[in-house]
N, C-alpha and C positions, 0 to 999 in steps of 0.2 A: 469061439476059439478059431484063430486063423488057420486056413488050410496050408499045408506044405505045398511046395512046387509040384511034387508028384501027385498029391491028392487033388490039387487044382487041375492038373492036366487030365487025370482020369475022369474027373467030374465033367470037364468041358467035352471030352470025347463022348460021354454018355448024353450030355444035354444039348449038344450042337443041333441035332435034328429039330428039337422043339424051338430052339432059338431061331433057326432058319425059317421055320413055319411062322413064328411070330413076326419076323422081319418082313416076310412077304405079305402078311395081313396088314402090317403097318404101312407098307408101300401102297397097297390098294386103298387103304383109308386116306392117305395123303393125296393120292391121285384123284380120288372122288371129291374131296373137299376143295382142293385147288381148282379143279375143273368147275365146280359149282360156283366158285367166286371169280371165275374168269381169269385165273392166273396161269398163263402158259408156262409149262415146265416139263422137265423129264425127271422121273423119280426112279432110282435104282436102289436095290437092297442086296445085302449079302451077310452071311454069318462068317466070322473070321475063320480062315483056314486053320486046321488043327496045328499044322507046322508053324504058322505065323504066331499063333497063340503061345506055343512052346518057346519059340525064339524070343518073342517079346518078354515073356516071363523071366527067362534066364538073363537076357541082356540088361533088363532094367533092375533086376534084383529086388523085386517087390517083397515087402514084409507080409502082405496079405494079397497074393496075386489074384485070387478069385474076385475080390471086391475092388481091387485097384485097377484091373484091366476093364475099363468101362466101355470099350468099343468091341465087345464080343459080337455085337450086331452093328453094322454101319449102313446108313442110308445117305444118298446124295440127292439133293433137290437142285436141279440146274435150271436157271431162268435165263431168258435171252439177253437181258441187260440189267444194269444195277438199279434202275428205277423200280424193278419188281422185287428187289430183295426184301425191303421192309413189308410190302403187302404179303409176300410169301411167309415171312417170319411171323406176322400177325396171325395168319391162318394156322400155322403150326402150333402157336401158343394156344389158339382157341380149340383145336381139335385133339390135342395130345396133352397129357400131364407132363409139363416141362419141369425138370429139376433145376437146370441152370443154362445160361447162355454165355458163350465166349464170343464177344464182338470186338475185334481189333481193327475195325475199318477206320475209325476216326480217333484213335488213341492220341491224346494230347501230348505234345513234346516229340512226336515222331514225324513231324511234317517234313523234315530234311532227310528221311530215310526211305529207302525202297524196301518194302516188306510185303509178305503175303497177307492179304486182307482177310484174316480168319473170321469166319462166322459159323460157329459150331453150336449145336443145341443138344443137350443131354435130356432124353425124355423116356418115359415108360412106354413100352410097346403095347399095341392093341392085342386083345385076346385073353387077358387075365392070367397068362402063363407065369409060373413062379419057379424059382430054383428050390432045391431041397431044403433050404433054410427058411422058405416062405417069403422070399424077397422077389418082387416083380422084376421081370427082365427089362433091362434098359437098352437103349440104342443111342449111338452117336450120329447125329444128322449134320452133314456138311452142306451148307447152303451157299451156292456159288453162282456166278454168271458163267455163261459158256466160255468166255475168254479166260477167266480165272481158272476154270476147270481144265482147260487145255494146257495152260501154263503149269498148273499143279501136277498134272499127270506126267508131263514131259520132264519137269525139273526133278520129280521124285525118282525117276529112272536114272537120272544122272548124278544127283546129289547124295543119294542114300544107298550106295553100293556097300555091302558088308565088307568091313575091313579096308575100305578105300576112302581116302580123304581127297576130294578133287582139288586141283590147284586153285589158289585164290583168284586168279584171273577168270577161271571158268565159273566159279561161284559168282563173281561180280557180274560177269556177262549175263548169267541167268537172271540175276536180280534186276539188272538194267531193263530186262524185258517187261518187268512189272509196269514201268512207265508207259510202254506201248499198250499193255493190257488196259491201263486206266484210260488212255486216249481212245482205244477201240470201244470200250464200254460207253464212254461219253458220247461218241459219234453215233453209235447204234441207238442210244437212248434219244438223242436229238432227232435222228431220222424217224424213229417211231412216233415221237410227239408231233413232228411236222406232218407226217402222213395222216395222223389222227385228226389234224386240223384242216386238212385239204378238203375244200368243199365238195369236190367231185368224188372223193374216195372215202371220206370218213364214215358215211352212213352205211355203205355196203361192207366196208372192212370191219366195222364194229359188229355187224350182224354175223358175218362169217366167223370172226374170232370167237364170239359168244357161242355160236352153234358148235364150232369145232371142239371147244373145251368141254362142253357138256357131252357131246357125242363120244368123246374119249372115255367117258365113264361106262360106256357100253362095249366099245371095241377099239383096238389100236390098229385096225386094218388100214392100209393106205387107200387114198381116194384120189380122184381126178380134180386138181385145183382149177383147171380150165373150165370144167363143167360146173364146179362150185360158183365161180365168178359169173358165169352165164345165168345160172339159176338165181343166185342172190340178187342180181340186177332186177329180176322180175319180182322177187319177194319183197324187195325194198320198197317197191311202189305201193305195197299194201300196209306198210308200217310207218307211222308218222314220228313217234318219239322213240328213237333208237335206245337211248339211255334207260328209259322206263321199260322197254321191251325186254332187256336183259333179265330183269327180275321176273317179268311175266313168263318168259320161257323157262327160267329155272323152276318157278312154281308149277308150271304145267308139267315139266319133266318129273318132278317129285310126286305129283298127284297121280300120274299115269305110268310110273316107272315100271311096274310089273307088266303092264300091257305093252309098253315099248320094248322091254326085254324079250317078250314073246315074239313081237313083230320082227325084231332084228334077228332072232334065232331062226325064224321061219323064212324070212325074205332077205335078210342082210347079206353082207359080203362073203360069209362062209356057208351060206345055205345051199342046199341042193338046187333049188330053183334058180339061184343066181349063177352057180358054178356050171350047171349042166345046160341051162336054157338061156342064160344071159338076160333074163327078165328082171323087172323091178330094180332097174339100175340105180334110181335115186335112193333106194333103201340102203345103199352102200356109201352114201354121201352124208356129210354132217348137216347139210341144209335140210335133210329129211326131217329133222326135229322141228324146224320152222314150218315146213309143209304140214306135218301132222298137227301142229298147234293151230295153224290157219284153218285146217279142215275141221277142227273140232267145234268151230263156232259158225253159225249160219251166215252172219254178216261178213266175217273175214273170209269165209269160203267163197262167197259170191265175188268179193273183191279179187281174190286170188284167181278165180275162174276167168274174170274179165281181163286181168293183167296178162294171164297166160295166153289167152286167145290173141292178144295183140303182140305177142312175142314170136320169135322164130323157133321156139322149142316145140318138139313133137307133143301133140295132145295126149298120146299114149302114156307119156311119162307121168303126167298128172293123174290120169284116170287109173293107172296102176297104183299110185299112192292112195287114191281115194278108195280103191278096192281093199287095200291093206287095212285102212282105217275104218272101213265098213260104212262109208257114206256114198251118196251119189252126187254128181255135179249137175 
C-alpha cells in the first residue's frame, strides 16, 4: 500500500543516515573499479537533503512518493572528456546491479536541437541495505564530462529558481552554451588522443596515468607532478610493453593490496614519518606502485637499480623504497 506524503517524509527522515552510508560505500566501490580499469574520474555522492525530499514530493504530487522519488541517493561520475563516457558506463554496468539507463546523447531526430546530453543510471547501491519493505536502496548516477557538469551546475542555478520562470532569451542563451560544451569536449578528446600517440610522451604518460589511477584506491592525497615525471622517465626505461604493463601492475596491486595498504599507512603522505621527518618521499607519489612492483622481482629490481644510477635522482629515494618493501639493492 502506498505511503502518504507524511508517512514518506517520516520514513525518509529515519532512513536517511543509512541511505547516506550506502551512498558513500557505493562511491568507494565505483572509485575502486574505475581506478583498476584506468578510467580517470571524480566520484561524488550524497543523500538527498530532507528539505529537498519534502519539496520535491509536494511539488510533483506523487501518488506513491516513497517509490517514485528514485534519487534519494545521488552520485556523479565526472570524466575529463566524452571519449571516456562509454568506458565508464561499461564499468558501472559491470560492478553494480543496474536497473535502467537513460541515455539521451544521440537521440534520433534531435540533431537540430541544443539539449542537455543526459546520461543517468539507476542502480542498486552497495552494502545490501534495504528499506522497511525489504526493497534494496537505489541511487541515481549522473555520468558527465567535466564540461557538461560545469554547464549543468551553472544552468541549474539560473533555470530552476522556485516560482521564477527565466525570460526566453536567457533560457536560449544558456542552451546555446551546449554547442560550446560539445566543441570543448571534442577538442579535449582530440588533444588527449594526440598526446597518447606522441612518440616522446606516450610511454611515460600512460605509465603515470595507470599508476595514478590505481594509487587513488589507496589515498586521494595530492602529490608532486614534477617529481612524478622525473621518476617515471627513469621507470619507463625498465618497461618495454606499456599496454601489457597496465594489467601487470593491476594484478600486482590486487595480489599485494593488504601489504601496500600497510606500507602507505606507515610511510605514506599522512604518516608520522612523512609529516614529521619528511622521509620516504616517494611513498607519497603514485609512481611508488611501479617502484614496488619493480622491486618485487630480481630481474626488474636489477634493471631499476641500473637505470636509477644513471639518472640524477638521489640514491636515497630508491633505497628508502627498497627498505619499505623489505629488499636490498
